C-alpha positions in Angstrom: -21.1 -25.0 9.9 -19.3 -22.4 7.0 -16.2 -20.7 7.4 -16.1 -17.0 6.3 -13.7 -16.0 3.8 -10.9 -13.5 4.8 -12.2 -10.0 4.5 -10.1 -7.7 2.9 -10.2 -4.2 2.6 -8.6 -2.1 0.0 -7.7 1.7 -0.2 -6.6 3.5 -3.0 -5.9 7.2 -3.4 -6.8 8.4 -6.8 -5.2 11.6 -8.5 -6.3 13.1 -12.1 -3.8 11.4 -14.1 -4.4 7.6 -12.9 -6.4 5.0 -14.7 -8.2 4.2 -11.6 -11.0 2.3 -13.5 -8.5 -0.2 -14.8 -7.0 -0.7 -11.2 -10.3 -1.1 -9.8 -10.8 -3.7 -12.4 -8.0 -5.7 -11.2 -9.1 -5.5 -7.5 -12.7 -6.8 -8.4 -11.3 -9.6 -10.4 -9.1 -11.0 -7.9 -10.4 -9.9 -4.6 -13.4 -12.0 -3.4 -16.2 -11.0 -1.4 -16.5 -10.0 1.6 -14.3 -6.8 0.4 -14.7 -3.2 0.8 -13.0 -1.0 -1.5 -12.4 2.6 -0.8 -11.3 5.1 -3.4 -9.9 8.5 -2.2 -11.3 10.6 -5.1 -8.6 13.5 -5.6 -8.9 13.3 -9.3 -10.1 17.1 -9.7 -13.7 16.6 -10.6 -13.6 13.5 -12.7 -17.0 11.4 -12.8 -16.4 8.2 -11.0 -20.1 7.0 -10.9 -19.4 4.5 -13.5 -16.6 2.8 -11.2 -18.7 2.9 -8.2 -21.3 1.2 -10.2 -18.9 -1.9 -10.7 -19.7 -3.1 -7.2 -22.1 -2.3 -4.1 -18.7 -2.9 -1.8 -17.0 0.4 -3.6 -17.0 3.5 -1.6 -15.6 6.8 -3.1 -14.9 9.5 -0.5 -13.3 12.7 -0.9 -9.7 14.0 0.7 -9.2 16.1 3.8 -6.2 17.6 2.0 -6.8 17.8 -1.8 -4.1 17.7 -3.9 -2.0 15.8 -1.3 0.6 13.4 -3.1 3.1 12.4 -0.4 3.9 13.1 3.0 1.8 14.0 6.2 -0.9 15.2 4.3 -1.3 12.1 2.0 -1.2 10.0 5.2 -4.1 12.1 6.7 -6.3 11.4 3.6 -5.2 7.5 4.0 -5.9 7.7 7.7 -9.7 9.2 7.3 -10.3 6.2 4.8 -9.2 3.9 7.5 -11.6 5.6 10.0 -14.4 5.3 7.2 -13.6 1.4 7.1 -13.5 0.9 10.7 -16.9 2.7 11.2 -18.8 0.0 9.2 -16.7 -2.9 8.0 -15.0 -5.7 9.7 -11.8 -6.7 7.9 -9.1 -9.2 8.4 -6.5 -7.0 6.8 -6.2 -3.7 4.9 -4.3 -3.2 1.5 -3.1 0.1 0.9 -2.2 0.5 -2.9 -1.5 3.2 -5.3 -3.5 3.9 -8.3 -0.6 2.9 -10.4 -0.3 -0.8 -8.7 -2.3 -3.8 -9.9 -3.3 -7.0 -8.4 -2.4 -9.4 -10.8 -3.9 -13.0 -9.5 -6.0 -14.5 -7.0 -5.2 -15.5 -3.2 -4.1 -12.3 -1.9 -6.3 -12.4 1.2 -5.5 -16.1 2.2 -1.6 -15.6 2.0 -1.8 -12.4 4.0 -3.7 -14.3 6.7 -0.6 -16.6 6.7 1.7 -14.0 6.9 -0.2 -12.0 9.8 -0.5 -15.4 11.5 3.2 -16.1 11.7 3.8 -13.4 14.5 0.9 -11.5 16.5 3.3 -8.4 16.7 3.4 -8.1 12.9 1.2 -5.2 12.2 2.3 -4.2 8.7 3.5 -6.7 5.8 5.4 -5.1 3.0 8.7 -4.7 0.9 10.5 -3.6 4.2 14.1 -4.3 4.6 14.3 -6.2 1.2 13.2 -5.2 -2.3 11.4 -7.6 -4.5 14.8 -8.5 -6.2 16.2 -9.4 -2.9 18.6 -6.2 -2.4 18.5 -4.3 0.7 16.6 -1.1 0.8 17.7 2.2 1.6 16.1 4.0 4.5 18.5 7.2 4.9 16.5 9.6 3.3 13.4 9.3 5.5 15.9 8.6 8.5 17.1 12.2 7.8 13.8 13.9 7.3 12.7 12.5 10.8 16.1 13.6 12.4 15.5 17.0 10.9 11.9 17.2 11.8 12.5 16.3 15.4 15.5 18.8 15.5 16.0 22.6 15.1 14.2 22.5 11.6 11.2 21.3 13.2 10.8 24.1 15.4 8.9 25.7 12.6 5.9 23.3 13.3 6.2 22.6 16.9 3.2 20.4 17.3 4.6 17.9 14.8 8.1 18.1 16.2 6.6 17.4 19.7 4.5 14.3 18.2 7.3 12.9 16.2 10.0 13.3 19.0 7.2 11.0 21.1 6.6 8.9 18.6 10.4 8.1 17.7 11.1 7.3 21.3 8.2 5.0 21.8 9.1 3.1 18.3 12.7 2.7 19.2 11.9 0.9 22.4 10.1 -1.6 20.1 12.7 -2.2 17.7 12.3 0.7 15.3 15.1 1.6 12.9 15.0 5.4 11.9 13.3 5.5 8.6 11.7 2.1 8.2 8.7 1.6 6.2 7.3 -0.7 3.8 7.6 0.5 0.2 4.4 2.8 -0.3 3.1 1.1 -3.8 1.3 -1.6 -1.7 1.5 -2.7 1.9 -0.9 -4.4 4.3 -2.2 -3.4 7.9 -3.3 -6.0 10.4 -6.9 -5.0 11.8 -5.1 -4.9 15.3 -2.8 -2.1 14.0 -5.6 -0.3 12.4 -7.6 -0.2 15.7 -4.5 0.5 17.9 -3.9 3.8 15.6 -7.2 4.8 15.8 -7.4 4.2 19.6 -4.4 6.5 20.3 -5.8 9.1 17.6 -3.2 8.7 15.2 -5.8 8.3 12.5 -7.4 11.7 13.2 -5.5 15.0 12.2 -3.4 14.8 15.0 -0.5 17.1 14.1 1.4 14.8 11.3 0.4 17.0 8.2 3.9 18.9 8.2 5.7 15.5 8.3 7.8 15.2 5.2 8.7 11.6 5.5 6.6 9.5 3.1 3.1 8.3 4.6 4.4 4.7 4.1 7.5 5.8 6.2 5.0 7.5 8.7 2.8 4.3 8.9 6.2 2.3 9.6 7.0 4.7 12.5 3.6 4.4 13.7 3.4 0.6 13.9 6.3 0.4 15.9 5.3 3.1 18.2 1.9 1.1 18.9 4.0 -2.0 19.6 4.0 -3.7 16.3 6.7 -4.6 13.5 6.9 -5.0 10.0 7.2 -8.5 8.4 8.8 -8.8 5.1 6.2 -10.0 2.3 7.9 -9.3 -1.0 10.2 -11.4 -3.1 11.1 -14.9 -1.5 9.1 -13.9 1.5 5.7 -12.8 -0.3 3.7 -11.5 -3.1 4.2 -7.9 -3.1 6.3 -7.2 -6.3 6.3 -3.3 -5.4 9.1 -1.1 -6.0 9.0 2.9 -6.2 9.5 3.8 -9.8 8.7 1.1 -12.7 8.2 -2.6 -12.3 11.2 -4.6 -11.1 10.4 -7.3 -13.6 8.8 -7.8 -17.0 5.1 -8.5 -16.7 5.3 -12.5 -17.9 8.3 -12.7 -15.2 6.1 -11.2 -12.5 3.5 -13.6 -12.8 6.0 -16.6 -13.0 7.6 -15.1 -9.7 4.2 -15.1 -7.8 3.7 -11.6 -7.5 0.0 -10.9 -6.8 0.5 -7.1 -6.5 3.0 -5.2 -8.7 4.2 -1.4 -8.7 4.7 0.7 -10.7 2.9 -0.1 -13.9 4.0 3.4 -15.1 6.9 1.9 -16.8 9.3 -1.2 -17.5 12.2 -0.5 -19.7 10.5 0.5 -23.4 7.1 -0.6 -22.2 4.8 2.0 -21.7 1.9 2.3 -19.1 -0.7 1.7 -21.5 1.4 -1.5 -23.0 1.7 -2.7 -19.3 -1.9 -2.4 -18.4 -2.9 -4.0 -21.6 -0.8 -7.1 -20.8 -2.1 -7.7 -17.3 -5.7 -6.9 -18.6 -5.6 -9.5 -21.0 -4.0 -11.8 -18.7 -6.4 -11.6 -15.9 -9.2 -11.7 -18.3 -8.0 -14.8 -20.2 -9.0 -17.4 -17.7 -5.4 -18.4 -16.7 -3.7 -17.2 -13.7 -0.9 -19.5 -12.8 2.5 -19.1 -14.5 2.5 -17.1 -17.6 2.4 -17.8 -21.3 4.5 -14.7 -22.4 3.0 -12.7 -25.2 5.6 -10.1 -25.5 9.1 -10.4 -27.0 12.1 -11.6 -25.1 13.8 -8.2 -25.0 11.3 -7.3 -22.4 12.4 -10.3 -19.9 14.1 -9.7 -16.9 16.8 -11.6 -15.7 16.2 -10.7 -12.1 
């Protein structure tokens, strides 16, 4: 009797300035079937037919909130993609990644299954308390936004305020720290958490569109409110080499560190997005996906 490989779902919001074709190439190269890739097309009219033709398991859906780049409106677009997946694809894990992230090596699904198996209460995996370099992440901005939204400032949007106050209370009971959430460039949901959010109506437009926290921080709040917690999956704890702006190390060093998802490819030191994407594209198509044979100068190597 054959054992089915883990099924990975991937959700990527795409905007007008994103090189979504290159990002999808990285996903198709390194994520084995069974898989389902959902692109939220917020590109403003670009023709994505050629991308969809790459594989029968690529779905392109429109956003329910056009031109949403952050906060509750982006969260609603992503949540709608999760509902799309729940309708007809049985997945073992769900990777939410930005269009300026790349998958840079094989084995993510298997590593994810091991990470989720450590504790059935893990609903999210990501760079949560620690960044890829091992430093502590700062949640103070998100904590302040949540406090303001639950306070007097939130009275402008009473439905959002009421829901956030309820979610905050439920989340704190399960160990939530104010503002906690995985870094949004790439993080992973368990199917149990996605189903729990759907069952409680949190994936439908439920009043969170006016929440000013990042969508990653909203999902962190929802995870704890549903009785789950966030597991570390970055740096020494896992393969997500993601941070807010730019890469945390040079491309060859990220490969040598065992990163399988990297964000953001917009920049690293003097390297442009085009140069970074070209390096990773050459690497994934050269047939060698272990520790790198660097092809960029030593000035680009990181000591971290």
